[in-house]
C-alpha positions as a Markdown table, in Angstrom:
| # | Residue | x | y | z |
|---|---|---|---|---|
| 1 | Unk | 8.9 | 17.6 | 8.2 |
| 2 | Unk | 12.0 | 17.0 | 10.3 |
| 3 | Unk | 13.3 | 14.7 | 13.0 |
| 4 | Unk | 13.2 | 15.5 | 16.8 |
| 5 | Unk | 15.8 | 13.5 | 18.6 |
| 6 | Unk | 15.4 | 13.2 | 22.4 |
| 7 | Unk | 18.0 | 12.1 | 24.9 |
| 8 | Unk | 16.6 | 10.0 | 27.6 |
| 9 | Unk | 18.3 | 10.3 | 31.0 |
| 10 | Unk | 17.7 | 13.7 | 32.6 |
| 11 | Unk | 16.0 | 15.0 | 29.5 |
| 12 | Unk | 12.9 | 12.9 | 28.6 |
| 13 | Unk | 13.2 | 11.4 | 32.1 |
| 14 | Unk | 13.7 | 13.6 | 35.1 |
| 15 | Unk | 16.3 | 11.2 | 36.6 |
| 16 | Unk | 19.2 | 8.9 | 35.5 |
| 17 | Unk | 17.9 | 5.5 | 34.5 |
| 18 | Unk | 21.1 | 3.8 | 35.7 |
| 19 | Unk | 20.8 | 5.4 | 39.1 |
| 20 | Unk | 17.2 | 4.4 | 39.4 |
| 21 | Unk | 18.0 | 0.8 | 38.3 |
| 22 | Unk | 20.7 | 0.2 | 40.8 |
| 23 | Unk | 18.6 | 1.6 | 43.6 |
| 24 | Unk | 15.8 | -0.8 | 42.4 |
| 25 | Unk | 18.2 | -3.7 | 42.5 |
| 26 | Unk | 19.5 | -2.7 | 45.9 |
| 27 | Unk | 15.9 | -2.5 | 47.4 |
| 28 | Unk | 15.2 | -6.0 | 46.0 |
| 29 | Unk | 18.5 | -7.3 | 47.3 |
| 30 | Unk | 19.7 | -8.2 | 43.8 |
| 31 | Unk | 23.0 | -6.3 | 44.0 |
| 32 | Unk | 25.8 | -6.0 | 46.5 |
| 33 | Unk | 26.9 | -2.8 | 48.2 |
| 34 | Unk | 30.1 | -2.8 | 46.2 |
| 35 | Unk | 28.3 | -3.1 | 42.9 |
| 36 | Unk | 25.9 | -0.4 | 43.9 |
| 37 | Unk | 28.7 | 2.0 | 44.8 |
| 38 | Unk | 30.5 | 1.3 | 41.6 |
| 39 | Unk | 27.5 | 2.1 | 39.5 |
| 40 | Unk | 26.8 | 5.2 | 41.5 |
| 41 | Unk | 30.4 | 6.3 | 40.9 |
| 42 | Unk | 30.0 | 5.8 | 37.1 |
| 43 | Unk | 26.7 | 7.8 | 37.3 |
| 44 | Unk | 28.4 | 10.6 | 39.1 |
| 45 | Unk | 31.3 | 10.7 | 36.6 |
| 46 | Unk | 28.8 | 10.9 | 33.8 |
| 47 | Unk | 26.9 | 13.8 | 35.4 |
| 48 | Unk | 30.3 | 15.6 | 35.9 |
| 49 | Unk | 31.4 | 14.8 | 32.3 |
| 50 | Unk | 34.3 | 12.9 | 33.7 |
| 51 | Unk | 33.3 | 9.4 | 32.5 |
| 52 | Unk | 35.5 | 7.4 | 30.2 |
| 53 | Unk | 32.6 | 5.7 | 28.4 |
| 54 | Unk | 34.5 | 3.0 | 26.6 |
| 55 | Unk | 36.2 | 1.9 | 29.8 |
| 56 | Unk | 32.8 | 1.9 | 31.7 |
| 57 | Unk | 31.2 | -0.1 | 28.9 |
| 58 | Unk | 34.0 | -2.6 | 28.9 |
| 59 | Unk | 33.5 | -3.2 | 32.6 |
| 60 | Unk | 29.8 | -3.6 | 32.2 |
| 61 | Unk | 30.3 | -6.0 | 29.3 |
| 62 | Unk | 32.7 | -8.2 | 31.3 |
| 63 | Unk | 30.3 | -8.3 | 34.2 |
| 64 | Unk | 27.3 | -9.4 | 32.2 |
| 65 | Unk | 29.2 | -11.7 | 29.8 |
| 66 | Unk | 27.5 | -15.1 | 29.7 |
| 67 | Unk | 24.4 | -13.9 | 31.5 |
| 68 | Unk | 20.9 | -14.7 | 30.4 |
| 69 | Unk | 19.5 | -11.8 | 28.4 |
| 70 | Unk | 15.9 | -12.9 | 28.8 |
| 71 | Unk | 16.2 | -12.8 | 32.6 |
| 72 | Unk | 17.6 | -9.3 | 32.4 |
| 73 | Unk | 14.9 | -8.2 | 30.0 |
| 74 | Unk | 12.1 | -9.5 | 32.2 |
| 75 | Unk | 13.6 | -7.8 | 35.3 |
| 76 | Unk | 14.0 | -4.5 | 33.4 |
| 77 | Unk | 10.5 | -4.6 | 32.0 |
| 78 | Unk | 9.2 | -5.1 | 35.5 |
| 79 | Unk | 11.3 | -2.2 | 36.8 |
| 80 | Unk | 10.1 | 0.0 | 34.0 |
| 81 | Unk | 6.5 | -0.7 | 34.8 |
| 82 | Unk | 6.9 | -0.3 | 38.5 |
| 83 | Unk | 9.1 | 2.7 | 38.5 |
| 84 | Unk | 11.0 | 4.0 | 35.5 |
| 85 | Unk | 8.0 | 5.1 | 33.4 |
| 86 | Unk | 6.8 | 7.3 | 36.2 |
| 87 | Unk | 9.9 | 9.5 | 35.7 |
| 88 | Unk | 8.9 | 10.6 | 32.2 |
| 89 | Unk | 8.8 | 14.4 | 32.5 |
| 90 | Unk | 5.3 | 15.7 | 31.6 |
| 91 | Unk | 6.8 | 18.8 | 29.8 |
| 92 | Unk | 9.1 | 16.5 | 27.8 |
| 93 | Unk | 6.1 | 14.4 | 26.8 |
| 94 | Unk | 4.1 | 17.4 | 25.8 |
| 95 | Unk | 7.0 | 18.6 | 23.6 |
| 96 | Unk | 7.4 | 15.2 | 22.1 |
| 97 | Unk | 3.7 | 15.0 | 21.2 |
| 98 | Unk | 3.8 | 18.5 | 19.8 |
| 99 | Unk | 6.6 | 17.4 | 17.3 |
| 100 | Unk | 4.4 | 14.4 | 16.3 |
| 101 | Unk | 1.4 | 16.7 | 15.8 |
| 102 | Unk | 3.5 | 18.8 | 13.4 |
| 103 | Unk | 4.4 | 15.7 | 11.4 |
| 104 | Unk | 8.0 | 15.3 | 12.7 |
| 105 | Unk | 9.6 | 11.9 | 13.2 |
| 106 | Unk | 10.5 | 11.5 | 16.9 |
| 107 | Unk | 13.5 | 9.3 | 17.9 |
| 108 | Unk | 14.8 | 8.4 | 21.3 |
| 109 | Unk | 18.6 | 8.5 | 21.4 |
| 110 | Unk | 20.4 | 7.2 | 24.5 |
| 111 | Unk | 23.7 | 6.0 | 25.8 |
| 112 | Unk | 21.9 | 3.6 | 28.1 |
| 113 | Unk | 21.4 | 0.0 | 27.0 |
| 114 | Unk | 18.3 | -1.5 | 25.3 |
| 115 | Unk | 17.0 | -2.9 | 28.5 |
| 116 | Unk | 16.3 | 0.6 | 29.9 |
| 117 | Unk | 15.6 | 2.4 | 26.6 |
| 118 | Unk | 13.3 | -0.1 | 24.9 |
| 119 | Unk | 10.5 | -0.1 | 27.5 |
| 120 | Unk | 10.4 | 3.7 | 27.5 |
| 121 | Unk | 10.3 | 3.9 | 23.7 |
| 122 | Unk | 7.7 | 1.1 | 23.6 |
| 123 | Unk | 5.5 | 3.0 | 26.1 |
| 124 | Unk | 5.8 | 6.2 | 24.0 |
| 125 | Unk | 5.3 | 4.4 | 20.7 |
| 126 | Unk | 8.5 | 5.8 | 19.2 |
| 127 | Unk | 11.7 | 4.3 | 17.6 |
| 128 | Unk | 15.0 | 4.4 | 19.4 |
| 129 | Unk | 18.7 | 3.9 | 19.1 |
| 130 | Unk | 20.9 | 3.1 | 22.1 |
| 131 | Unk | 24.0 | 1.4 | 23.2 |
| 132 | Unk | 23.1 | -2.2 | 22.4 |
| 133 | Unk | 24.6 | -5.0 | 24.3 |
| 134 | Unk | 25.3 | -7.9 | 22.0 |
| 135 | Unk | 23.3 | -11.1 | 22.6 |
| 136 | Unk | 24.0 | -14.5 | 20.9 |
| 137 | Unk | 21.9 | -17.6 | 21.6 |
| 138 | Unk | 20.2 | -15.8 | 24.5 |
| 139 | Unk | 23.5 | -14.9 | 26.3 |
| 140 | Unk | 25.5 | -11.7 | 26.6 |
| 141 | Unk | 28.7 | -12.0 | 24.5 |
| 142 | Unk | 30.4 | -9.1 | 26.3 |
| 143 | Unk | 30.3 | -7.0 | 23.2 |
| 144 | Unk | 28.4 | -4.0 | 21.9 |
| 145 | Unk | 26.5 | -3.9 | 18.5 |
| 146 | Unk | 27.8 | -1.1 | 16.3 |
| 147 | Unk | 28.8 | 2.3 | 17.7 |
| 148 | Unk | 27.9 | 3.0 | 21.4 |
| 149 | Unk | 25.3 | 5.7 | 21.3 |
| 150 | Unk | 27.5 | 8.2 | 23.2 |
| 151 | Unk | 29.4 | 11.3 | 22.2 |
| 152 | Unk | 30.5 | 11.0 | 18.5 |
| 153 | Unk | 28.6 | 7.7 | 18.4 |
| 154 | Unk | 25.3 | 9.4 | 19.1 |
| 155 | Unk | 26.1 | 11.8 | 16.2 |
| 156 | Unk | 26.8 | 8.9 | 13.9 |
| 157 | Unk | 23.6 | 7.2 | 14.7 |
| 158 | Unk | 21.6 | 10.4 | 14.2 |
| 159 | Unk | 23.2 | 11.0 | 10.8 |
| 160 | Unk | 22.3 | 7.5 | 9.7 |
| 161 | Unk | 18.7 | 7.9 | 10.9 |
| 162 | Unk | 18.4 | 11.3 | 9.1 |
| 163 | Unk | 19.8 | 9.8 | 5.9 |
| 164 | Unk | 17.4 | 6.9 | 6.1 |
| 165 | Unk | 14.5 | 9.4 | 6.3 |
| 166 | Unk | 15.9 | 11.7 | 3.7 |
| 167 | Unk | 16.1 | 14.6 | 6.2 |
| 168 | Unk | 19.0 | 16.9 | 6.4 |
| 169 | Unk | 20.4 | 17.5 | 9.9 |
| 170 | Unk | 19.7 | 21.2 | 9.4 |
| 171 | Unk | 16.0 | 20.2 | 9.7 |
| 172 | Unk | 16.5 | 18.2 | 12.9 |
| 173 | Unk | 16.0 | 19.1 | 16.6 |
| 174 | Unk | 18.0 | 17.6 | 19.4 |
| 175 | Unk | 17.0 | 17.8 | 23.1 |
| 176 | Unk | 19.6 | 16.9 | 25.7 |
| 177 | Unk | 21.0 | 17.8 | 29.2 |
| 178 | Unk | 24.6 | 16.7 | 28.7 |
| 179 | Unk | 27.8 | 18.3 | 27.5 |
| 180 | Unk | 28.8 | 14.9 | 26.2 |
| 181 | Unk | 26.2 | 15.3 | 23.5 |
| 182 | Unk | 28.0 | 18.3 | 22.0 |
| 183 | Unk | 29.0 | 16.4 | 18.8 |
| 184 | Unk | 25.3 | 16.1 | 17.8 |
| 185 | Unk | 24.2 | 19.5 | 19.2 |
| 186 | Unk | 26.8 | 21.1 | 17.0 |
| 187 | Unk | 25.4 | 19.7 | 13.7 |
| 188 | Unk | 21.6 | 19.8 | 14.1 |
| 189 | Unk | 19.7 | 22.9 | 12.9 |
| 190 | Unk | 17.8 | 23.2 | 16.2 |
| 191 | Unk | 19.8 | 22.3 | 19.3 |
| 192 | Unk | 17.7 | 22.6 | 22.5 |
| 193 | Unk | 19.4 | 22.4 | 25.9 |
| 194 | Unk | 17.2 | 20.9 | 28.6 |
| 195 | Unk | 18.0 | 21.1 | 32.4 |
| 196 | Unk | 21.7 | 21.3 | 31.4 |
| 197 | Unk | 24.7 | 20.3 | 33.4 |
| 198 | Unk | 27.1 | 23.2 | 34.2 |
| 199 | Unk | 29.4 | 22.7 | 31.2 |
| 200 | Unk | 26.5 | 22.5 | 28.7 |
| 201 | Unk | 24.8 | 25.5 | 30.1 |
| 202 | Unk | 27.9 | 27.6 | 29.6 |
| 203 | Unk | 28.4 | 26.2 | 26.1 |
| 204 | Unk | 24.8 | 26.9 | 25.2 |
| 205 | Unk | 25.0 | 30.5 | 26.5 |
| 206 | Unk | 28.1 | 31.1 | 24.4 |
| 207 | Unk | 26.2 | 30.0 | 21.3 |
| 208 | Unk | 22.9 | 31.5 | 22.0 |
| 209 | Unk | 21.0 | 28.2 | 22.1 |
| 210 | Unk | 17.7 | 27.9 | 23.9 |
| 211 | Unk | 17.8 | 26.6 | 27.4 |
| 212 | Unk | 14.6 | 25.0 | 28.7 |
| 213 | Unk | 13.5 | 23.2 | 31.8 |
| 214 | Unk | 11.3 | 20.1 | 31.6 |
| 215 | Unk | 11.3 | 19.3 | 35.3 |
């Protein structure tokens, strides 16, 4: 028995949750044009492996600081039901269930925040770890709980989860599309590259890793 870690955006989902969310906000007139363009720029930078994640998270934290977490959760839950869950890739879901049928633990690991990740994990009935925005007395503090689940941070969280289950990383599988997830890909026993960006495709080919397409 091992652990199968799944990235969320463009791996388990066929699209970026942040891009889908900002478009949802725009359609419902809940975001300004400037805010939409800023988020789309960050999404593009992430796709091109040009994103400075700590800087992007600091900007997001400043923007939401003092905001009502319950209101955000309610909005995101509605968005997930109306739109986000429909982007779960059928082939990804099939692979996830195959791991469960073999007795593997399945864990969703994502750099996105809990407001996008939790509804997906809840729908699938699996545990998750993500970049968690800190909430105190129902308000965003502007901070992040623990390590952001990005780059080396994602590797750190995976190591902790594997240790908790008494499973060596050599017995773990990790599915992802992004070159930014290289730190975790490099240490699991079974790295699987899914719909990869250009840099990850080249990196995977050099190492002889399997490349698959879920959508």
